[in-house]
N, C-alpha and C positions, 0 to 999 in steps of 0.2 A: 503495499499498500505506498504509496505516496507520502511524501512529509512535505512536501510543498504545496504551502496552498497554492501558488500563483506559479509559471512558468513560460517563460516568454522564450522564444527559439528563435534567433535568425532573422527577426523581424523587419518587416518592408513595406512600405503604402509610395506609392505615386499616385500626383494624380494629375489630369490630365486638363487643362485648359488652355479657350482657345487655343488649338491644336496644339500647344508645347504641354512635357513633362514638366512637373514639377515634384523631386526628388523630397519625401518631407521625412520618410524614417528609411535607413540602410545599415540592416543585418543587428538588431539589437536585440540583447540576449539577456533574460535575470532574473532570477530567485526571489519569490516571496514566500516567508514561514509567516504563520497564524501569528498575528498579537504584534508582528513587524510595522516598524516602518519603511520604506527605500524614500529617497526624496529625489525629486527630478529636479537639476537646475539646469542654469543655460539663459540666454541674452531671447525677445522674441524672437520667432519665426525657427528657434530652433528643434521644432519638433515634438517637446514638453509634452503639450495637448493634444497632439493627431496620436499619440503614445501610449497615452493613458485610456487613449478611445479605443484605441487597436485591443491593448488590457480588457478591456471588457466585450471587446466584440460589438460596439456602438460601431467601429468602423471595419469593413472585411480585410488581411493584408491579404499584400498580394504576390509577399514570398515568407516562409516560415510559418512557424505556426503556434497559437497558445492555450495551456494547457491547464485545464484549474483545474483542480483535486485530482489529479490526474488523469482527468478525461478530457478531448480534445474537442475545445468547443468550434476551429475556423469552419471547420465542414460542416456544423450542425444550420438545419435549417430552423428560422424563425420559430417554425410552432418548437423542432426541438428546443432550442435555446432559452421559452418562455419559462420555464419553472424554474432555470439559473438564473434569474436577471432577482428574482428575492432576495440570493445571496453577493451579488454583484451588484454595488448601489453609487453616486457619483454625487459629490458637492460640486457644487455651480461657482464660478468669478464673482457672474452677478445674478444674489440669487431675484432681484426684482424681474429681470427677464428670464429667469427661467420658472416664473410663477404664473399665474392664469391672475391676470387684472382682472377676471366678474367673477372672479371661484375664492372662498375662504379659504383662510387658513387651514381650518380644521378640516373643510370638501379636499382640499389639496394634499394634505398629511394623509387623509383616507382615502383617495381617489388609489396609489400601490395598493393597499389591502384589499380593496374592493375586487382591482386586477387579478390580486393574485389567492381571488375569494381565501384571505383570513378572519375568521372569526365573523360572529352574527353582528346589526346593526350596533348594539347595545354596546358589547363588546370591541367594535370597534373606535366606539365615540369611547371609551374610558379608556380604551391603547394610545387615541391622538391627547387626550388630555395628563397621562399618565409623562408621555415620549416629551411634550414642550411644560410638562414642570420638570424632567430632566434635564433639558437644555436648560433654563433656567426662565419662561414665560410661563403667565399664569393662565389656566382655562380659556381661562376673555379672549386671551388671543386669538383662540380657534373660530370668532365671530369676525374679524377683523379681517379686511379687505386687506392685499398689500400696502396701497397706495395711505396706508393710515398707519404705517409700519415706518422704525429708522431703522438706515442701510445696519445695524448688528442685528437687531432684533429679525429680519429679512435672511442675516445668514442664519440666524437660531432654527428659526421656521426651513431652510432648506438642509440644517443637520438632521434637523427631528424628522426632516419627508426621509431623508435618506436612513437616520434608523427605524422609519415603524415597522418595515416590513424584514428585520430582522436578519440585516446583511451581515457574512463574513473578512469582506472585500471593500472599502470606501475608496476611490478615486477622489480627490480634492483638488480637482485644478485652482489656484493661486485663492483660494477660500476671504485670503486676507489682507489682499491687496488694494483692494476699495474703502477697507473701511480705513477708521481713527487710530493711531497708535495706539491709544490708551484701552479700542474694543480691540482690535489683534489682537493683545497680547490675551481676553477675554475669553475670547474665542481658542487661542491655542492652547490655554489653561484648560480647558471644556473637552474641546481635540483627545487630549490629551488622556484626560481623568476619565473616556467612555472606553479608549483603548484599553486601559488597565481593570476597567469592571467587564468590560464586555467582550476581551478580547480580539478585539478589531484589528485586521489588515489594513493599514492604509500606503497608499501611494502616495505622495503628497509632490504637488507641481508648484515650485514656486523662482519667483530668478532671485529671492532677496536667500542671501546663502546665511545668513545670522539665522532667520527662520529657519530655514531645513537644518542649521547644526543644532536645535534647539530639542529640534522630535524627531530627527533619523537615525533609525540603525546603521543604515549604510544609505550612498548618495551614488546616482551616478551623475556625471555630469555630460548634458548634450551641448555639442556644436554643429547647424545646419545638420541633422538628421543623424548625427554617429556619436556615439558615446565615445568621450576622450579619457573617459581617466573615472572607474569604477573604486568604490572601498568603504570598507566600513568609516563611519563618520568619522570619531576618532581618529582614527590610520591618518584618511582625507583633510582634516584639516591641519593634523604635527607634520605633514609632510606630503604637501601636494604637488603634485611633480610634473604636469602637463602645462607647458607656458598659458594656456587658457584659461585652466582651474588659479593656477598663481596668478594674474593680475585682477579675474574675479576672483578674488581674497584680501587681494590691496584697493577691494572700491569698497568693501566693508568698514564702512567708519565702526572704531568698538570703543568699548573702557578700558581705557594702559590700565595696566595695573601697576600699582605704586613702585617707581625706580626703572621702569621701560623705558625704551625711547621714544622718543615722540611718531606717532607714528605717521609716516605719508602716502595719504590718498592716491590714485592714479585711475588712468581708465584705460579701455582696451584703442590704440589703433586704428582708424578707417572702421566700415562698414561693415557687417557681414554682407554674404557674397551671396549673390541670388543665387533660392533656391531653383531654378529652371535651368540655370549652368552652375553646378558649381564646381569648383579648381580641381585639378587632376590634382594628383597623391596627394598628401594633408589639403585637407579641407580649409587647418587654420594657415597656413604658409603663408597667405598674401598678406595675413597683420601682424603674425609672429616673428618677436625682432631676433629669436634664433633661429631660423631659417636657414638651413641650406642645400645645396642644388638637391640632394637625396630628396630632399621632404618636397620637392616641384614634383619630382618625379613619380614617386613609391609612394601609395596608402601603404601609412604603420600600421603591420597588425599588432595587435594587442595581448600585451606579454605582463605576467608577472612580476613586482617591484616591492614588492611585500606581500605577507600573507590576507590573502583576497580582497588583494593588490593591482587592478588592469590598471593598467596603461598603454595610449595607442599614440605612440610620439619615438620617432627613430632617436633622438636623444636621449629621452630618459634611459634609469637605472638604476 
């Protein structure tokens, strides 16, 4: 029996846009155990959200496969997938856009229960109240419409809706990026409490490395659809080995330790190349300050530089 909850194996996804091919995700692999969090980080356009949707089979893969609890879900029909949907849920970046403006909060949460045939009408109503209370909202919120709630309250509704059906895996697609800092902390702490209480596995998508470091057991750094570095969170922050990861680290402002040197912030030169025509060789070489001739000619293969620490860079060792 498989011990991993989720296995993503050499998954690729491309889109045809006006006769051109957009390379969204290229040959990505990872595993996720129950109760653990994989953080996906990278700039906008790196393929994070697409990868999250591929993991849930909200998008079909072009190559590779996705196994959920040991079962290959890439070839399942929508009918075959339907019973699994309650086990795999998503929290969206913009909670208001993901909610029906004409539907009350309670009805939006109950909808998933109805679809999956969970409980009687009275059972469902009680379950809605319980899950709202668990995410820090009063039962009266079930009668509100989305426009009547704040951004932080709406994100709690999004979490409640995902949790109501009892999932095992939740993809959190930048769930705090649109919130004020104080509200971000509340939502992050709530997600952590729920994980410990319910044994949830998370794929946490963000561009803020500080948030990902706090929540994640393992981190995968994406650049132009490729995983350029992947490691346990503590290992990655102690020894970032890819030039892209190193620069991302330097772009995060941290509270300095007493007696430490003053932190200098930096940013990545240039802009991320077009996914319609990715560079030859290493996808990062046009922006990399250390690039050599081989980086332009040959795509680097991921290799180990530490325990569970993979890097796709010719110069990393």
